[in-house]
C-alpha positions as CSV (number, residue, x, y, z in Angstrom):
1,X,-217.4,105.1,35.3
2,X,-216.6,101.4,36.6
3,X,-215.9,98.8,33.9
4,X,-217.6,95.4,33.9
5,X,-215.2,92.5,35.1
6,X,-213.0,91.1,32.2
7,X,-212.4,94.6,30.7
8,X,-208.8,95.2,31.9
9,X,-206.9,95.4,28.8
10,X,-206.0,99.2,28.2
11,X,-204.1,101.0,25.6
12,X,-203.3,104.8,25.7
13,X,-205.0,106.4,22.8
14,X,-203.3,109.9,23.4
15,X,-199.8,110.9,23.8
16,X,-200.6,112.8,27.2
17,X,-203.1,110.5,29.1
18,X,-202.4,111.1,32.7
19,X,-203.5,108.5,35.5
20,X,-203.1,108.7,39.2
21,X,-202.0,105.6,40.6
22,X,-200.0,104.9,43.8
23,X,-197.3,107.1,45.9
24,X,-197.4,111.0,45.6
25,X,-194.9,112.8,43.5
26,X,-196.4,116.5,44.2
27,X,-196.3,116.2,47.9
28,X,-197.4,119.9,48.5
29,X,-200.6,120.8,50.4
30,X,-202.4,122.7,47.4
31,X,-201.6,119.3,45.3
32,X,-203.3,117.1,48.0
33,X,-206.4,119.4,48.1
34,X,-206.5,119.9,44.3
35,X,-206.4,115.9,43.9
36,X,-208.9,115.5,46.8
37,X,-211.2,117.7,45.4
38,X,-211.3,115.9,41.9
39,X,-211.3,112.4,43.2
40,X,-214.2,113.3,45.5
41,X,-216.3,114.2,41.9
42,X,-215.9,110.3,41.0
43,X,-218.6,108.5,42.8
44,X,-216.1,105.5,43.9
45,X,-214.1,107.6,46.0
46,X,-217.0,110.1,46.6
47,X,-218.7,107.4,48.8
48,X,-215.9,106.2,50.5
49,X,-215.5,106.4,54.2
50,X,-213.7,109.3,55.3
51,X,-211.0,108.3,57.1
52,X,-210.2,105.3,54.4
53,X,-210.0,108.4,51.6
54,X,-207.7,110.2,53.6
55,X,-205.5,107.3,54.2
56,X,-204.9,106.9,50.5
57,X,-204.5,110.3,49.3
58,X,-200.6,110.3,50.3
59,X,-199.9,107.0,48.3
60,X,-201.2,108.5,45.3
61,X,-198.9,109.7,42.3
62,X,-199.7,111.0,38.8
63,X,-198.0,109.0,35.7
64,X,-198.3,109.9,32.0
65,X,-198.4,107.0,29.7
66,X,-197.7,107.1,25.8
67,X,-199.5,106.4,23.1
68,X,-199.8,102.6,22.5
69,X,-198.3,101.9,25.9
70,X,-200.5,99.3,28.1
71,X,-201.5,100.3,31.3
72,X,-202.9,96.6,32.0
73,X,-202.9,93.1,30.5
74,X,-206.1,91.0,30.2
75,X,-205.5,88.0,33.0
76,X,-202.2,89.9,34.2
77,X,-202.6,91.0,38.2
78,X,-202.7,94.4,38.5
79,X,-200.4,96.0,41.3
80,X,-202.4,99.6,40.9
81,X,-205.6,101.1,40.4
82,X,-205.6,103.9,37.8
83,X,-208.1,106.8,37.3
84,X,-207.7,108.6,34.1
85,X,-207.5,112.0,34.9
86,X,-206.9,113.2,31.1
87,X,-206.9,111.6,27.7
88,X,-208.5,108.5,26.9
89,X,-207.7,104.7,26.7
90,X,-209.0,101.8,24.4
91,X,-210.1,98.6,26.3
92,X,-209.0,95.7,24.4
93,X,-209.7,91.9,24.2
94,X,-206.9,90.6,21.8
95,X,-207.1,92.7,18.7
96,X,-210.7,93.4,19.4
97,X,-211.6,96.8,20.7
98,X,-214.4,96.7,23.4
99,X,-214.6,100.3,24.6
100,X,-212.8,103.7,24.9
101,X,-212.7,105.3,28.4
102,X,-211.7,108.7,29.5
103,X,-211.1,110.9,32.4
104,X,-212.6,109.6,35.4
105,X,-212.6,106.3,34.5
106,X,-211.6,103.8,36.8
107,X,-209.2,100.8,35.7
108,X,-207.5,97.9,37.9
109,X,-209.8,98.1,40.6
110,X,-209.2,94.4,41.1
111,X,-205.8,95.5,42.3
112,X,-207.7,96.5,45.5
113,X,-208.2,92.9,46.2
114,X,-204.3,92.4,47.1
115,X,-204.4,95.4,49.6
């Protein structure tokens, strides 16, 4: 579920929102296989070249965000691509709620242009 351009202000809606971002915390083989299997269900990653996919797995980390914590700010550069693992986030423009996104939503895809 890719978001339209310009929708890049996100606030955590639940206390236990988890995202996969950069730099792996759990470095065991079972965790990497589980992550790879989960990501492969998301079209963005499923269409990715296997070589590229294998190269990004070691730089992925699991992070938790608190309710109302901002993941990204509209117009500001993002340093990470976020994929919601569990929970939901509101897409805001100013004080206007544009959408609510949940598991498997990809946020901050513009950060890939900086690689």
